[in-house]
N, C-alpha and C positions, 0 to 999 in steps of 0.2 A: 734501500733508501731511494734509488733512482726510480723505482716503480711507484713510490709514494709521491714524489715531487713531480708535479705535472710538467714543468718546463723541461725536465729530463725524460720523463715517460713518453712525452709526445714530441720530442725534438725531431725535426725532419732528418732522415737518413740519406737523402739524395738531393741533388741540386734542384731537380724538378719539383720536389716536395716543398722547397723553400719559397716563401712568399716574398717576391722581389719584383721591382720594375723590370720589364722585358729586356731593356738594354743591359742591365747588370747581370741578369740570368744568362743572357747570350755570351757575355764575357766568360763566364765559368763553363758554359757548354763548350766553348772553343778550347779551353784548357783540357776538358775531358776528351775532346776529339783528337787533340794532339798527343794526349797521354803525358803531358809535361806540366809540372807545377813550377812556376817561377818564384823567385823571392818576391813577396807581396806585402803591401801595406793596405789594410782594409780600414777605411776611415768612415766614421759616421756616428750618429747619436746612440746612446745606450739602448739595448733591447731590440735593435732592428735585424739582428741575425748574423752579425759578422763572424762570431765564433762558430755558430752552427754551420754556416757556409764553409768555413775552413775545414771543419771536421767532415762534413759531407763530401767535400772534394777529395780529401784523403781516403775516405772509405770507398768511394766509387773507383778510385784508381788503385786501391789495394795497398796504399802507402802506410807504413808504420809511422805513427806520430806521437809526439810527447808535448804536453801542454804545461806551460809555466805561466802563472798568473802574476802580472806586473804589479798588482796592488798588494801582493803577499810576498811570496818567495822571490819574485822578480826584482824586488827592491835591493836585494842583498847580493853584492858582487860575487862573493865566494860560492853562494848557492847556485847562481846562474853559471858561473865558471865550471863548477864540478858537474852539475846535473846535465846542462846542455852539452858540455864537451863529451861526457861519457856516452850520451846518446848519439850525438852527431858523428863521433869518431869511429863508431862500430858499423859493420855491414850487416844488414838484415838478411837472414837466410830464408825467411818465409815470405817476404814481401813480394808482391807482383809488380810494384812500381820501380821506376828507375832510381828514385831517391827517397830517403827518409825525410820527415818533415818535423821541425820544431815550431810549435805555435806559441807565440808570446802574446798572451791576452792582456789587454789594457796596457800596452807598451808605453803609452804616454805617461804612465805612473812610475816608470823606471827612471833612475838617475842617469846623468850624462856618462858616468863611468861604466854603467851597465850597457848603455847603448853603444858606446865606443867598443866595448868588448864584443858585443853582438855583431857590430860591423866587421870586426876582425874575423869572427867565426864564419861569416858569410863567405869570405875569401878563403879561409883555411880549409873549410869543409865543402867547397864548391862541387867536388866530384861525387860527394856522397849524400849531401843533405841540402834541403831547402828550408827557408825560414819564412813564416807567415806572421806578420804583426797586425794586431787589431788595436785601434785607438779611437777615442772620441774626438781628440783634437790633434790633427796631424802636424800643426805648427809646433807641438811639443816634441816632435821627433827630430833629432839632429840631422842636419843636411847630409853628412857623410853616410848615415844609415838610410835616410829617405831616398837619396839618389840611387841607391843600389836595389831599389824595389819598384815593382810595377804597382802603381797606386790605383785602387778601386774605391771610388766614392759611393757610399751607400746613401745617396740623397734621393728624396722622393719629390718630384716636381709637382706643381699645383694640379695639373690635369691628371696626374697619376694617383693622387691621394684617394679619391673616391673609389677607384678600382681596387687599389691595394687594401683599403679598409674593408671593402666588400668581401674580398677573398679571405681576409682574416676573420670577419664575422662568421662566414660559413665554416671555417676551420674551428673556430671557438665553439660554435653551436654543435658541431659534430662531436667535439671532445666532451661537452656537457651531456650530450645524449649517451655517450659511451659510459660516462660516470654516473648516469641515471640521476642527474640533477635537474629538478624542475626549474624552468627558466622563463623569465619575462624578457622577450626579445628587445623591447624598448630599453630596458636597463642595460643590456649588452651594448647597444648602440651608444648609450650615454658613457659607459665605461671606456669603450674604444675611442670615442671622441675626446675624452678627458686626457688619455695617456698617449694618444697617437704621436709618433709611430713606435712607442716602446711596447712591443708585443710581449716581452718577458714580464714587464710590470702588469700588463692586463691579465695574463694567465695566472700570475701569482695572486693578484687581487681576486680573481674568480675563485681560485682554490680556497682562499681565505674566507670569502663570503659564503662558500658552498657548504660549510660544515653543518649547517642546519638542514641540508638536503634540498635547498632551493635558493634561487637568486631572484628576488623580486624588488618592487619599488621601495620596500622597507629599508634597503641599504643605501638609497639615494642620499640620505642624510649624511652618509660618510664621505661622499665625494661630490657634493653639490658645489656649484660655482662659488669661488671665493669672493667675499664682499671686500673690495679694496677701499671703499669709501671711508670707512672708519680709520684705516691706517693713514690715508691721505690727509684727513683732518688732523690727526695727531702728529704727523710729520710737520704740517704747517704751523701748529702751535708748539712744536718742539716738546711734546709730551712723551718723554722716553718710557716711563713705566707702562703707558698704554700701548706704545709701539711694541714693547717686549711682550705684553700679553697677547697681542695680535699674532706675533711670530709663534708663540707657544701654542696657540689655538689652531695653527695651520701647519703644524709639523708633518702631518700625514701627506701633504701635497709636495710635489716636485718644486724645490726652491728656485730652479731656473724659470719655471712657469710662473711662479709667484712674482719673481722680479720682472718678468715681461709684462704681467698684468699691472703691476705697480707703475712701470714706466709708461704704459699706454694711458693710464689715468693721470699721471703727472704731466704729460705733454700739454694738457689743456689748462693746467693751473700754475705752471712755472713761468717765470720771466724768461725772455728770449735767451740770454746768455747762459742761464742755468740749465736749459734743455741740453745743450752740448755737454755740460758738466755731468748731467744725469746719465747721458748715453755712456760716457766713459766709466762712470761708477758702476752702472749695471753690467756693462760688458766685462769689467774686471772681476766682479764677484760671480757672474755666471761662469766665467772661465775657471775660477778657483773652486767652484762647486764640484767639479769633476774629481778633485783629489783631496779636499780638506777632510779632516777627521770629524769635525763637528759642524753639521749643516745649520744647526740653530745659531751658533755663534757667527757663522759666515753670513747668513741672511740678516741677522741683527746688525752686524757690522756694516753691511751695505746700506741698510735703511738709516743707520746712525750717520753715515757719511753724507747721505742725501740730505738729511735733516740739518746737518751742520753747514754743508757747502752750497746748498741751493737756495735761491730766493723765490718766494711765491708771489703771485700777483695780489 
């Protein structure tokens, strides 16, 4: 299965292969040079490579590792207690590294009880095991756990964006050549710009669009810029059925990006006090988008609250 899914088939195996800003890559080079893996919290948006970096670091140091997904089994206290404890409490006879590693992916989707248990595990198994947590929102990690980790922010600053996007374009182009997919380079640029910096999403979308054997301008209709003018008009007139239709027609897009575009458009048409209210509403629902079960309901709820609470010029 991993040979079929591109994100697994072409997952970088070393830190040098990972596409990262230089300052972040240097941090992990330093860990490699010392041969030590600290307890870490890797924070940043989805798809930027947090889990890939964690696995690459373990692979290069020869460390045995075990991955628990916080959105799945990581939600259940008994599962984490049993699986993590069984792995962390035993000594590896084949590992070249000083410690085993437990990777808790999407740790911000675990409950407080699980996080407190993991905090206790960090101390209990300090001689044998290290813990790496990945998260989209570090403020959802409890302070007792947060404070016991070295925090690495996977942020991409303005001046770095073009360079990182260019590196990913080259990587993506190489992958498509290996897969013998005929490609329109301009379409790749459009796709990268749309989902930046979510490389996982870009690669998944490329694989989806490539089933016909080519990626060309014909797919642009699937990810063209979202027209927010219609939804702004319907928010202003409190036309809920049309707002709902707009949400349904844009479900293929990232809801956090949609909310940002709606906010940008609303800024020009809301009364002054309502702009502040809109900021709070958008930030609340963007935050919730990371862990809600139904993105459609979350987006519709955000737009409904804007419609009810905000006044238009």
